[in-house]
N, C-alpha and C positions, 0 to 999 in steps of 0.2 A: 401624303403621310397621315398617320392616325391623328396627330395633333391638329393638322390643318382641317381635317373633316370634323373633328370635335368642335373647333372654333366656329366653323360654318354653321353647325347645328345650334350652337349657343347663340350666334347672331340671329338666326331665324327665330328662336324662341324669344329672344329679347325684343325683336320687332313685333312679335305677336303680343307680348305683354304691353308694349307701348300702344298698340292698336286698341287693346281692351281697357286702357287706362281711363277713358271717358265713361265706360260703361260700369266699371267695378269701383267699389269704394277703396279707400286707402288700406283698410284691413285686408281685404281680399287680394289687393295688389301685393301687400307684404307677404302673404302666404304663398302667392305664386313665385315671388322672388326666392323665398326660403326653399320651396320645392325645387326650383331651378338650381340653387346652390347644392342641394343634396344630390340631385341627379348628376351634376357635373362631377361632384366628389366621387360618387360611386362609379362613374364612367372612366375615371382616370386610372386605368390599369396600364401596367408596363407592357405594351404591345406595340410592335412596329411592323411595317411592311416595306419591302424593297423589291424592285423588279429584278428578274434574273438578268444576267449578262451586264449588270451595272459596272461602270468603270471603277477602277481603284480610286478610293478616296470619296466615293459617293456618300453624301450625308444620309444617315439612317435616323438618328434621333439624339437628343440631349439626355443621354442615359443617366448621368450623375444628377442632373437637376430633377429628372423624373423619379429617381429613387430617393430623393430627399437628402442627397449627400453634397457636402460642400467641396468645391474644387481643391481647397487647400488641404483637405484631409484624405485625398485619394492615395497619395504616396505614403504618408505616415501610417495609414491603416491598411497598407499592403493590398490595395485594390487589385483584384485579378479576376479574370473571366475565363470560363471553360465551356466548351461546346462539345456535345456528344456527336455532332456531325463530323464529317471528314474534313480535316485541315482547319486552319485558322482563317475562315472565310470573312469574319468580322473582327475588328479591333476597336479599342477605345483609346482616344487621345487623352492621356492623363493631364495634359495642360489645360484643356477646355472642357473635358467630360463629354465629348461627342463620340457617338458610335458611328463608324464608317466602314465601307466595304474595303476589305484588305486584299482579296483575290477573287478570281472569276467564280461566279455562282451560276451553276447550271442546274436549273430546276429539274430537268428530266433525269439528270444523273443522281440528284439527291432523292427524289421521291417517285421517279417513274411516272406512271399515269395516275397517281393518287390525286383525288380532287383537291385535297388540302396539303399544303407543303409549308412546314414551319421549321425554323431553327430554334432549338431550345438552348438558351444560354443560362449558365449558372454563375452568378456574380457573388464573390466572397470578399468580405472585408473583415478585418480583425480590430481588436481593442475598442469596443467589444466585438466578438465574432457575430457577424450577420450574414445570412445567405439570402440572395434574391434570385428569383427565377424570371427570366425575360424571354418572351416569345417573339420571334421575327418571322413574319409571313413572307414567303418568296412568291411574288406575283409572276404569273406566266406571261411571256410575250410570244408573238408569233415568229419564232425563229427556226421552226422545223417545217419543211414542206411535206406534203403527202408523199408517201413512198409505197410503191407496189413491191410485193415480194420478189417478183421477177421482172425483167425488162420486156420479155416477150412471152405470151401465152398462146399455145396452140390449142385450138378447139376443133375436134373432129365431128363433122355433121354429116349424117347420111342424107343422101338426096331424097330419100323417101320420107323424111321427117315432115310433118304437117305444119302448116303455118300456126303461129302462136306457141310453138315449141320453145322451151327455155333451155339455155345453156349457161351454167354458172361460170362466173368469172371471179378471180381472186381480187377482193377489194383492196383498197389502199389503207394504210394506217398513218396516223399523225401523232407524234410523240407529245405534242402540246395537249392542253386540256381546255375544257370549256368551249367557248365559241371558236377558239383557234383550232379545235380539232373537229369541228362540224364540217363534214365533207359533202360536196356536191359533185356529181359525175356528168360527163358529157361525152357522147360518142360521135365520132366523125360521120359525115353524111353517108348513108347507104340505103339502097332501095330494098335490100333483103333483110337487113337487121336493124333493130332499134334497141334502146337500152331499157332494161327493166330493173328498177331499184325498189326493194322492199325492206321494211323495218320489222324485225322480229319482236316477239314479246319481251325479250331481254334487252331490247334497245339496240341490238346489233343490226347492221345494214347488210343485206345480201344484194350483190350486183350480178346481173346475168344478161345474156343476149336473148332477145325475143325475135324469133323468126317471123318475118312479116308476110313472106310469100314463099312458095315452094322453090326449092333449089334445083338446078340442073347442072350436074357435074360436067356434062359434055360441053355445056355453054360456058360455065365459069367454074373451074375446079378449085379455085382459092379466092378468098376475100381478105384483103388487108385492111384492118380497122385500127383506129387510134382512140383509146379511152383516156380522157382527161379527168383528173381529180383536183378539185379546188377547195381549199379550206376557207373558214369564215373569218380569218384574221384580217387585220389591216396593217400593212398592205396584204393582199391575197397572195398565197403561194400555191403553186400547182405541181402536179406530178403526172406522168403519162405512162401508159402501158400499150405496147404493140400487140394487137390481137390478130393472130393468123388463123383464119377459119379454113379448114380443109374439108371439102365436100367428098363424102365417101359414097360409094355405090353399094348396091345389093340390099343387105339386110335392112328392112324398113321398120322394124319395131324394136325399140330399146327397152330393157328391163325398167320397171317402175316400182318404187318403194311404196309401202302402204301409207307412209307419212313422210313428208319432206324433212322433218326435223325430229330427232329422237333426243330425249333427255334422260339422264340417269344420275343417281346419287349413290356414293359409296364412301365408307369410312376409310380414313387414311391407314388404319392398321389392318386392313383386309389382307389375307394371305395371297401369295402369288398363285396364279391359276384360277382365282375367283372370277366367275362370269359376271361381267358388269351389265351388259345389255345384249339383246339379239335383234339384229335388223333383218328385215324380210322384204325381198323384191320378187316381182313376177314378170314373165314375158309371154305375151299372147301368141308368139310364134310357136312353131312346132319343130320337133326334132332337135338337131344340135343348136338351132337358133333359140330354143327355149331353155337350154341348159345355162345356168347362171353360176358364176363364181364371184366371190366378194373380195375386195382388196381396198387398201388405203389409196386415196387419191394421190396422184403423183406430186401434188403440191403440199402434201401433209409434211410438217417439219420432222426431221429425224428424231427429235425429242419424243414426239408422240409415238413414233414407230418403236422406239426403244422401250417405252413405258407400257404399251399395249400390243396385243396380237389379235388377229381376226381369223376365225376359221373360214377358209375360202368356200366351204360347202354349206355350212350352217349359218354363217353370218354372226356367230357368237364372238363378242369382243371380251377378252380376258386380260387379267393383269399379268405383266411380265416382270416388273420390278416394283419394289416397295414404293408406295405413295408417301408423299410428305406434304401435308397441308400448308406448312410454313414456307415451303418453296413454291409450290404451284397449287392453287386452290381450285382450278377448273381447267378443263381441256376441251377445245372445240376443233373438230376436224371433219373432213368429208370422206364418205365411203362410196366406192364405185361398185355397182353391180353390172357385170359384163357377161353378155351371152356368148355362145360359142359359134355364132353365125359367121358368115364370110361375106363381107367383113363383120366383125363383132360390133355389137351396139352396147352402149354403156348408159346405166341409170345412176343417178346421184342422190344422196341424202346427207344431211348434216347431223352429226352426233355431238351433243354437249354433255360432258361428264363433270359433275360437281363433286369435289372431294370434301367430305365432312371431317371436321376437326375432332380429334380425341385427345385426351389429356396425356400426351406422351413427351412433354417437355417440362423438366424441373425448373423451378424459378432460379434466376441468376441473381447473385448478391455481389454488390460492389462496395468495398469499404475504403474509406479515406480517414486515416488517423490524423488528428490535429494536435492534441495536447497530451502527449505522453513523455515521461511519466507524469502522474497526477500527484500533486502535493497532498499529504494527508489532511491539511487544513484548508483544502480547496472549498470554496463556497458552493452551496447547493445550486444546481442549475448549470454548472460548468459543462460545456460541450466537450465530450471526449473524442467522438468520431462522427463522420457523416456516412450514411448508409443509403444506397439506392438499390431497388429490387426491380426485376422485370421478368416477364414470362412470354415466350414466343407463341403460346397458344392464344386462342381467342375466346371471347365470351367469358362465362364463369370459369372456364379452364385457365384463363389468363388473369383472373383477379387474385391478387396476392395479399396475404395478411402476414404480419411479422410478430414474433414473440421473442422474449429475452430470458435467458437463464444465466446466472441466478437472477431472481427478481429484484434483489437488493445487493448492493447500494446504487444500482443504475436503473434507468428506465429509458424506453424509446418514446420519442416525441415526433409525431408526424408533422412535416414541414410543408410538403407540396406533393400531392398525388402519391407516387411510390418513393418518396424521399423521406428519410427519417434522420433524426439526430439522437445519438447516444449521450445522455446527460447524467450528471450526478444527482441522485435522488436522496441520499442520506449520508451522514458524516462517515469519514474514513478513519481507520486507526491502523497504522502500519504495524504496530507491535502485535496486533491481533491477526491481521491478514496483510501480508506484504505484497501480494499480487493476486489478480483475479483473472481467471480464464472465462471471459464472457462469450457465450455462444448465442448468435443471432440465428433464429430459425424462420425461414420464409416458406409459407404453405399456400398452395393455390386452392381454388374452389372446385377443382375437378372431382370426379368420383371414379376410382378412389383418388384422394388428394395426393399430390406429390410435394415433396419438401426438399429444401436444401439448407445447409447450415454453413456458417462462417464464424470463425473464432477471432476474438480480439484479446490479446494479452495486455491487461492494464496493470502496469507496475505502479505501486504507491511509493512516492518519494517521501523520505523521512524529514520531519521537522523536530526541533529540540523541545519535546514536551514531556520528557521523563528525566527526573533527577537521579543521579547515582544513589544506589541503596546498598547498605551493608546487611550481611546475613543476620546480625543481631545488634541491638542498640549499644551494647556494652561488652567489653572483653576484660578478662582478668588475666594478668601476666605475673609470673613469679620469676624473679631474677636474684641470683646470689650476689651478695655485696662483694666489693673489691673486684668487680668485673673489669676486664681490660677496656680502655677507651676505644670507642667505635664498635663495640660489640653489638651484634644483631640480636635484638631481644624479642621481636615479634613482627608479623607481616599482616597489615590490614588489606582487605580486598573489597572493593565495591563494584557492583554490577549496574550497567546502564542499559536499559532495554532499547535505546535508540541505536542508530547505525552510523558507521563511518565516523566523521569527526564529532558528531553529537554523542557518540559512545566512548570517545577517548577521554579517559579519566586521569586526572592528576591529583596528587595528595599534598597536603600541607598541614602544618601545625596551627591550631588556634592559639595564637600567642597570648600569654598572660605571665604574671609574675609569681614565682614560688619563693615566698619570703622576700628577700631583698634582691633576688636574682631572677633573670628572665628564664622562662621555660626552655627556650632554645639553647640555653647553656647546659641543660641536662640531657635532652634528647633531640633527635632530628628524624625526619621521615623522607625517604626517597620519593621524589615527585612522580616517578613513573611506576616503580615496582610496589610502592606502599610499604617497603621495609622500614621498620623503626629501629634506630640505633641509639645506644647510650653513649653520649659524647665523653663522659668522664666516669671514673669509678664511683659507684654508689656506696653509701655508708649506712648500714642498717641502724646504727646508733644515732645517726643524724636524721635520717629520713626513712621511715618504714613504709610509707605509701605515697606514691606519686600518681596523681590522677589528672588527666588532661584529655583534650579532644583533638581528633584528627579530622580534617575537612577533606571531602572528596568532591571535586568540581569537574564537570565535563567541558568540552571545547566548543559547545554550541554557541549560537548567538540568539538571544542572550544566554550566558552560561547558567546552568543550574547546579546545585550542590546540596550536600547533606553532611552531618557530622556523626562521629562515633566516639564513645567514651572509652578510654583505656585506664584500667586500674593496675598499676605496677606495684606489686608487693616486693619489697627488698628483703630477701631471706638472710638470716643471720649466719655468720661464719665465726669460728673461734679465732678471732683476731685480737682479742684483748686478754691480757694476763690478769689474774686476781690482783686487786689493789688493797693494801693493808690500811685499816682505819686507825686514826690516832687513839691512844689509850684513854684519853679523857677529853672533856669539852675544852676546845681551844688548845689541846695538846699538840705536840709535834708528832712527827712520824718516825721517831727513833725507836730504841729498844724499850721493851716493857720491863719496868723494875717493880718488884713487889717484895714486901717483908712477909715471911712465913714463920709462924711459931713452930718450934720443934715438937710441941705437944699436940698438934692436930692429928686426928686419926686418919685411917685409910679412907680414901674416897672423898676427902675434903677438897673443894674447889678453891684453888689458890689464885688463879688468874684466868683470863680469857683473851684469846686472839680473835680479832674481828677483821674480816676482809670482804670486799665486794668485787663483782665482776661486771663490767659494762655490757657484756654479751647477754643473751637471753636463753631460756630453755636449758638444755643440758650443758650448753657452753658456759652457763652461769652457776651451775650446781657445784658447790665447792666441798672439798674434803680436806681434813687436816691430819697430819701425822708428824711424829717426832723423828728427827734425824738421829740415828744411832750415835752414841758418844764414842769418842776416840778410845781405842784399846778394848772395845767391846764391853765396857763397864755398864752394868744395868742401872738405869736411872730410877729413882724412887717416884718419878712423876710420869703421868701419861696425859694424852690430849684426846678429847672427844672427836670421833671420826668426822662428824658432821656439825658439831657444835662449836669446836675450837676451845672448849673449856679445859684448862689444865688442872688436873686433880692428882692427889697422892695415891700411890698404889699400895703403900704400907705405912706403918708408923715410922716417923723419922727417928733416926738414931744419932748418937753423938759422933759416930764415925763418919756420917755424911758430911760432905764438904759444905762449909758455911755459905759459900756462894755457888749457886748452881746456874750454869749457862745452858739454856735450852734453845735448840734451833728447830722451829716449827715450819714444816713445808706445807704450803697451801696450794692445792691442785684442783683445777676444774675438770669437767668430764667431756671436754671437746676432743675433736680428732684433728690434729694431735693435741694433747693436753698442754695447757699453759700453767706454769708454776710461779709461785712467789715464796719467799722465806721471811720469817719473822724471828727476831732474837728476843728471848724472855730471860731476864736476869732475876733470880730468886735469892733473896738473902734470908738465911735461916737464923732465927734469933732464939734466945733462951726463953723459958717459960716466965722468967721474972718480968719480962716485957709484955706479958700476955694481957694484964689489965688495960694497959694503954691500947693495945691492939683491939681488945674486946670492946672497950668503950667506943673506939672508932667504928668497929664492925657493927655494934648495937645501934649506934647513931645512923650508920649507913643503912642498916636493915629497917629501922623505923621509918626513915625517909623513903626507903624503897616501897614499904608496905602502903604508906600513904599515897605514893605515886601510883601504885598498882590499882588502888581503889579508884583513883581519878581516871586512870587509863581505861579501866573496865567500863565505867559509865560512858566515857567518850566512844569506846569501841561499839557499844550497843547502839548509841545514837548514830554513829557513822554508818554502821551496817544498814540500819533502817533507811537512812538518807540515801545511801548508795543504791540500795535496791529500788527505791522509788525513782531515783534519778535514772537508773538503767532503763526501766520501762518507759519513762517519759522521753528519754533520749532516743530510744528505738522508734517511737511514734513520730517524733519530730524529724528524725533522720529520713524516714520514708517520705514525709511531706515535703521536706526541704529539697530533696533530690529533684523533684519535679518543678517546684515553684521558686526556690530561692536562687538569685543570680550568684555567679561566682564571687567569692569574697577573697580579696587579697590581704594578706597579713603575715607578719613574721611568725614563724613556728619555732619558738625558742624552747630550749630544754627546761623541764620543770625541776622542782626541788626533790630531794630524796626523802623517802618516808621509811619508817621502821617496819620491818617485816620479821615476825618471829620464826624461829627455827622449827623444823619438824623432825620426826623420828627417822625419816628416810633420807633426809638431806638438808643441808643448810642453804637456804635462800636468803639467809639473814644479810641485811645491808646490801643486797643486790639493788643496784640503782633502778628504782622504778621512776622513769622520767616521763615527762609530758613530751612524747615523741613528736617529731615533725611529720604528722600525717596530713599532707596537704592535698586538697582536691578542689575542683571547681564548684562543688556543691555547698561548701560551708567552711567554717574556721577549723583550725587544727583540732584533732581529737586527742583524748587523754586516756592512757591505760588505767583501768580500775582494778583494784585488788579487793576481793570479797573474803571475809574471814568468818569462821563458825563462831557464833556467840556462846556456844555451850562449853567451850574450852577455857581453861584458866587464863587469866589476863597476863599480858606481858609487862615487864617493868616500865616505869614511867619514862618519858622522854622529855628532857628539859627543853631542848630546842629541836625543831624539825631539821633533820639533816645531821644532828649530832647525837648519836646513840649513846645510851648509858650501859653500865655493866649489867649483864644478865646472869641471874643466879639459876643454877640447874634445877632446884626444886621449886622455883617460883615461875619459870617460863614454861608454859605448857606446850603440848604438841599442837601445832596449828596446820590445818589443811589449807592449801593455797590454790587459788584459781585466778587465772589472768583472762580478763575480758577486753577485747579490742573493740572500741566503739567506732 
């Protein structure tokens, strides 16, 4: 075995070093030992040899040890071996790592007469993936005796043939190689014939009979000879051929060729009918004995006769069937030239036709997929497939190069001769490209070159590297108040670029507190569909804006997620009737009583009805009207449509009832409209009581004028402050949305403030509250009312939330605007 020979060489080198120890210094000796170690390392290739016909179980080599593998890791790493030869001739014992003969190895069956015969083994282990190539040389033994093509050969010899004439015999063949196929011939004893053995320029041996003395057919018509062939093996094996020589009479000159051996070269793609070579023979006889025709020798194999034809008159040898260099690269046969004498005489020559290779075979590609599909986070260098290429042509026609399309993200790495690995060269992204159609092209070196392609479909397996994303970071939803519980108000949808469970998105609320209650008591979200439901009726007067976040999370490992913000604006509905305000500070909610002097003129304001509506917008826009008196009597009073001020329509008369009962209907502009009624009791008094009334009125007017001056100053200051606050709040709002964390806090209603009436409608005393506008970005917001400073001031307010009487000529028309911060 290879290891035993290597050890013998090492021993010889070591003995030589010991011999030189006395002559060389220690430094030189150290250099010699280092050279010896390097030589040993470079010589330890995985190469074995085994004789053919070895018995089952014959030791070949310790393959696991020679490959650097531990015995304990052979099974876990899926040690396996593949051979491109026929059958499982060799096997490996996974318990001890020994390579042994598994079945009969016949060298002649594997390699024919090739001088070198090897088994190429491919050893594959995984975790990590490694491929080793092992070569096992099959040694020839002398197990085949020489064999003649026939058991008996007849040779026709004319008695007129001169001594030293030669008669070719068919030589023996031995399927062994080397010295086992070196043949020696021996002829049985004969006084007429001896053996003539010649070696041609191509190394072939020609065997013939040499006539030693003239023949006499009448004395001996036949000669029986035995030709023995012995090979050079140990022990020697022999074969025999019975040679029957028939002595013919009459024609004494046989045709002779110009040369005993003809050689021709022709390309394998030559057309049928192409002339390969022309042989020429001559006969010194005359007449019919001089006429020659050519033919194949009777011992020429049928394969040659099927492949070529010979013109019997001209001796031209032509192609009959297509040649194939890969099947047969040379033909050697004998041609007979026979005259037409009686008996005819035959001349012989040998023809050698060498077939030249052309590039007529495309490369062959063999693919073995190992790691499919490939995870998109696979590391660079991951082996995807093993590729082997081959070409049946020879020389440059059989030299194959491989290329890859596309060039990225894979590449080909040469591992051993015509073996390649398809490996990952750059990072994968399944969301960009989910699969690759990799085309491997094998191209030979012929002219023109031939190529073959093979495709590998590489599927990229998904990993969870993409979080669900929403189409926009924030959505605005409008919902009418008083919605039914469980009402669907919106649907959120997030998209995940991953696949399968990594793209399965579930939704949930980002829980927080809204005031004193949990967010989940207001809304809920369906985990699969993303539908958002209002769990209870929403009240615009309690909560105008509900801001919260919905989380979308995939089912990957680890899961990824993102959030979206929903701003739910609760729209007002006319669900609140106007509410009457008390007639004075701290007053009750009963009927309004007022003393009116009979001397007042037409248009004098005698009383005012005040009402507010908890709704907003048109639903809080109030109008006032008097209910018609019973019996259709016309009242001397009227009420302002939008101011609620009760004034006289004419001068009061003595005939008027001293006690007037007025029913004022307060109505908003909602759909449907909500109403409330107020009762105003007016007592008509004589003019004698006017001084008292006048003094009270004068006192009231004086206090009102003073209050109006104060209110005017306050309003100017408030308008400037509110305008500055509005700009500052807008800037802070934009900044806090991105930076400030959610703030939990109670969103309590604010106090009422006084709002003046306008010419187009009464918003007076509509409750402007600090609404509960709760979000995750900051504290509750407050509605702001902006007033025009150029208009007349409103009456003074003693206490916030407690409005005072408004005089028609003192309370100007105020334009109102509502800003929601």
